[in-house]
TORTI-997599 format. One record per residue: residue in three letters; x, y, z of N, C-alpha, C in turn. Coordinates in steps of 0.2 Angstrom, whole numbers, padded with zeros to 4 digits, always signed. Each point is the difference from the previous one (the first is absolute). Example, Ala and Ser with C-alpha at 12.3 -4.5 7.8 and 13.67 -1.06 7.14 Angstrom:
ALA+0066-0028+0039-0004+0006+0000+0004+0006+0000 SER-0002+0005-0004+0004+0006+0001-0004+0005+0003 
// end
This chain:
MET-0136+0057+0128-0003-0006-0002-0001-0005+0005 TRP-0001-0001+0007-0002-0005+0006-0005+0000-0002 ILE-0005+0005-0002-0007+0002+0000-0002-0005-0005 PHE+0002+0001-0007-0002-0008-0006+0003-0006+0002 ARG+0004+0001+0005+0002-0008+0002-0002-0004+0003 TYR-0003+0005+0006-0004-0001+0008-0006-0001+0003 PHE-0001+0008-0002-0004+0003+0003-0007+0002-0006 LEU+0001+0000-0006-0007-0004-0004-0002-0006+0001 PRO+0006-0005+0002-0004-0006-0004-0003+0000+0009 GLY+0005+0000+0003-0004+0000+0008-0006+0002+0000 ILE-0003+0006-0002-0006+0002-0002-0005-0004-0002 PHE+0000-0002-0006-0003-0004-0006+0000-0006+0004 ALA+0005-0003+0006-0004-0007+0001-0003+0002+0006 VAL+0001+0007+0004-0006+0000+0005-0007-0001-0003 ALA+0001+0005-0005-0008+0002-0004-0003-0010-0002 LEU+0005-0002-0004-0003-0007-0002+0000-0002+0009 GLY+0001-0001+0005-0002-0003+0003-0008+0002+0003 ILE+0000+0006+0001-0007+0002+0003-0005-0001-0007 PHE+0003-0002-0006-0007+0001-0006-0002-0009+0001 VAL+0007-0005+0003-0002-0007-0001-0004+0000+0007 ALA+0001+0003+0007-0004-0001+0005-0006+0002-0002 GLN-0001+0004-0003-0008+0004+0002-0004-0005-0006 ASN+0004-0005-0005-0004-0003-0005+0003-0007-0001 ILE-0001-0003+0009+0002-0006+0000-0006-0006-0001 ASN-0003+0002+0000-0005-0006-0002-0003+0002-0005 GLN+0002+0003-0007-0003+0001-0004+0004-0003-0006 ALA-0006-0003-0004+0001-0006-0005-0001+0004-0008 VAL+0004-0002-0004+0000+0003-0007+0001-0006-0006 THR-0004+0002-0006-0003-0005-0004+0009+0001-0008 ILE+0003-0005-0001+0006+0004-0005-0001-0004-0006 HIS-0002+0005-0005+0000-0003-0007+0005+0002-0004 PHE+0005-0004-0004+0005-0002-0002-0002-0005-0008 LEU+0000+0005-0005-0001-0004-0005-0006-0006+0000 PHE+0002-0006-0002-0005-0003+0002-0002-0003+0007 TRP+0004+0002+0005-0002-0003+0006-0001+0004+0005 ARG-0003-0003+0004-0007+0005+0005+0004-0004+0009 PHE+0001+0004+0003+0001-0004+0007-0005+0006+0006 TYR-0004-0003+0001-0003+0003+0003-0001-0001+0011 ASP-0003+0006+0001+0003+0000+0009+0008-0001+0001 ILE+0002+0004-0002+0008-0002+0003+0001+0006+0004 PRO+0006+0001+0005-0002+0004+0005+0006+0006-0001 LEU-0002+0005-0002+0003+0006-0002+0008+0000+0005 VAL+0000-0003+0005+0007+0000+0004+0003-0003-0003 LEU-0001-0004-0003+0003-0008-0004+0002+0004-0007 ILE-0004+0003-0003+0003+0004-0006+0002+0006+0001 ILE+0002+0003+0005+0004+0007+0001+0007-0006+0004 ALA+0000-0004+0004+0005-0002+0000+0006-0004-0004 VAL-0005-0002-0007+0003-0005-0005+0002+0009-0003 SER-0001+0003-0001+0002+0007-0006+0007+0000+0003 PHE+0000+0001+0007+0005+0003+0003+0007-0005-0001 VAL-0003-0005+0001+0006-0005-0003+0002+0000-0005 ILE-0004+0000-0006+0000+0000-0005+0005+0007-0003 GLY-0001+0005+0003+0002+0006-0003+0007+0001+0008 PHE+0001-0003+0003+0005+0000+0004+0008-0007-0005 PHE-0005-0006-0002+0005-0004-0004+0003+0005-0006 ILE-0005+0002-0004+0002+0006-0006+0005+0003-0001 ARG-0002+0004+0007+0005+0007+0002+0007-0004+0002 TYR-0001-0005+0003+0007-0002+0005+0005-0002-0006 TYR-0003-0004-0004+0003-0004-0006+0002+0005-0004 ALA-0002+0006-0004+0003+0006-0002+0006+0002+0002 VAL+0000+0000+0007+0006+0004+0004+0007-0006-0002 PHE-0002-0009+0002+0003-0003+0000+0004-0001-0007 VAL-0004+0000-0006+0002+0001-0006+0005+0007-0001 ARG-0002+0006+0001+0004+0005+0001+0007-0002+0004 TRP-0001-0003+0006+0006-0001+0002+0005-0005-0002 LEU-0002-0006-0004+0004-0002-0003+0003+0001-0006 ASP-0003+0005-0003+0003+0002-0007+0004+0008+0004 ARG+0003+0004+0007+0002+0000+0001+0007-0003+0002 LYS+0000-0003+0005+0003-0009+0001+0004+0000-0008 ARG-0004-0004-0004+0004-0001-0007+0003+0005-0003 LEU-0002+0006+0001+0003+0007-0002+0005+0000+0002 GLU+0003+0000+0010+0005+0002+0001+0005-0007-0003 ARG-0002-0006+0000+0003-0006-0001+0006+0001-0007 ALA-0006+0004-0002+0004+0002-0008+0004+0006+0000 THR-0001+0004+0003+0005+0005+0002+0008-0001+0003 GLN-0003-0005+0006+0006-0003+0001+0004-0005-0004 ARG-0003-0005-0005+0004-0001-0004+0004+0003-0005 ILE-0005+0006-0003+0004+0004-0004+0006+0003+0004 MET+0000+0004+0006+0006+0005+0002+0005-0007+0004 GLU+0000-0006-0001+0005-0005+0002+0004-0001-0007 ALA-0004+0000-0003+0004-0001-0011+0001+0003+0001 HIS-0001+0009+0002+0002+0005-0001+0008+0000+0002 LYS-0002-0002+0008+0009+0002+0003+0004-0007-0002 ALA-0004-0005-0003+0006-0005-0003+0003+0002-0005 GLU-0004+0005-0003+0002+0001-0007+0005+0007+0002 GLU-0002+0004+0005+0007+0003+0002+0007-0002+0001 ASP-0002-0005+0005+0005-0003+0002+0007-0004-0003 LEU-0006-0002-0007+0004-0003-0005+0005+0006-0004 LYS-0004+0004-0001+0003+0007-0002+0007+0002+0002 VAL-0001+0000+0008+0006+0003+0004+0005-0006+0001 ASN-0001-0006+0000+0004-0005-0001+0004+0000-0006 LYS-0003+0001-0006+0002+0000-0006+0006+0007-0001 ASN-0003+0006+0001+0003+0004+0002+0007-0001+0004 TYR-0001-0002+0003+0006-0003+0008+0005-0005-0005 SER-0005-0001-0003+0005-0009-0002+0006+0004-0007 LYS-0004+0005-0004+0003+0005-0005+0006+0004+0003 GLU-0002+0002+0005+0005+0005+0004+0006-0004+0002 ILE+0000-0008+0002+0005-0002+0002+0004-0004-0006 GLU-0005+0000-0005+0005-0002-0007+0004+0004-0002 GLU-0002+0008+0002+0003+0005-0005+0006+0001+0006 ALA-0003-0001+0007+0008+0000+0004+0006-0005-0001 ALA-0002-0005-0001+0003-0008-0003+0006+0003-0007 GLU-0004+0002-0004+0001+0001-0006+0008+0007+0001 GLU-0002+0006+0003+0004+0005+0002+0006-0003+0004 ARG-0001-0004+0005+0004-0004+0005+0005-0006-0006 MET+0000-0001-0004+0000-0006-0006+0006+0005-0003 LYS-0003+0006-0005+0004+0004-0001+0007+0003+0002 GLU-0002+0002+0007+0005+0002+0006+0007-0004-0002 ARG-0003-0007+0003+0004-0006+0000+0004-0001-0008 MET-0005+0001-0004+0003-0001-0006+0007+0006-0002 ALA+0000+0004+0002+0002+0008+0000+0008-0002+0004 GLU-0001+0000+0005+0004-0003+0005+0003-0005-0005 GLU+0000-0007+0002+0004-0004-0004+0002+0005-0006 GLU-0002+0000-0002+0005+0005-0009+0005+0006+0003 LYS-0002-0001+0004+0006+0006+0003+0006-0004+0005 LYS-0003-0005+0003+0006-0005+0003+0004-0003-0008 ARG-0005-0003-0003+0004+0000-0006+0005+0002-0006 GLY-0002+0006+0001+0004+0007-0003+0005+0001+0004 THR-0001+0000+0007+0008+0002+0003+0003-0006+0000 GLU-0002-0006+0001+0006-0006-0001+0002-0001-0008 GLU-0005+0001-0005+0006+0000-0005+0006+0006-0001 GLU-0002+0006+0004+0005+0004-0001+0006-0002+0003 LYS+0000-0003+0006+0007-0002+0004+0002-0006-0005 
// end
């Protein structure tokens, strides 16, 4: 992969540099729709094309990066909401367990008090 990322663009840049050096004095005429530009240096056309291509490429990379960041933030919010929901379920279950334990203790105390009353009444 390093070949596609570094080596091939390097070769292209060297070839472009050689082309520009050989055609430094070359002038071209540009026709676009109703406009005509005469005797524009070829080096200027190459430089402008390079800059426009550079900005288009890195704009696309920037947009992809922003989308990835938005996705990461959305994922993080979903995970936080899921964790909060799990914590709430745990707290609910814990509260239910405490309620059940308190209910059992109350029943035990009531049974003990009834036994005490029963023994006091027998005396």
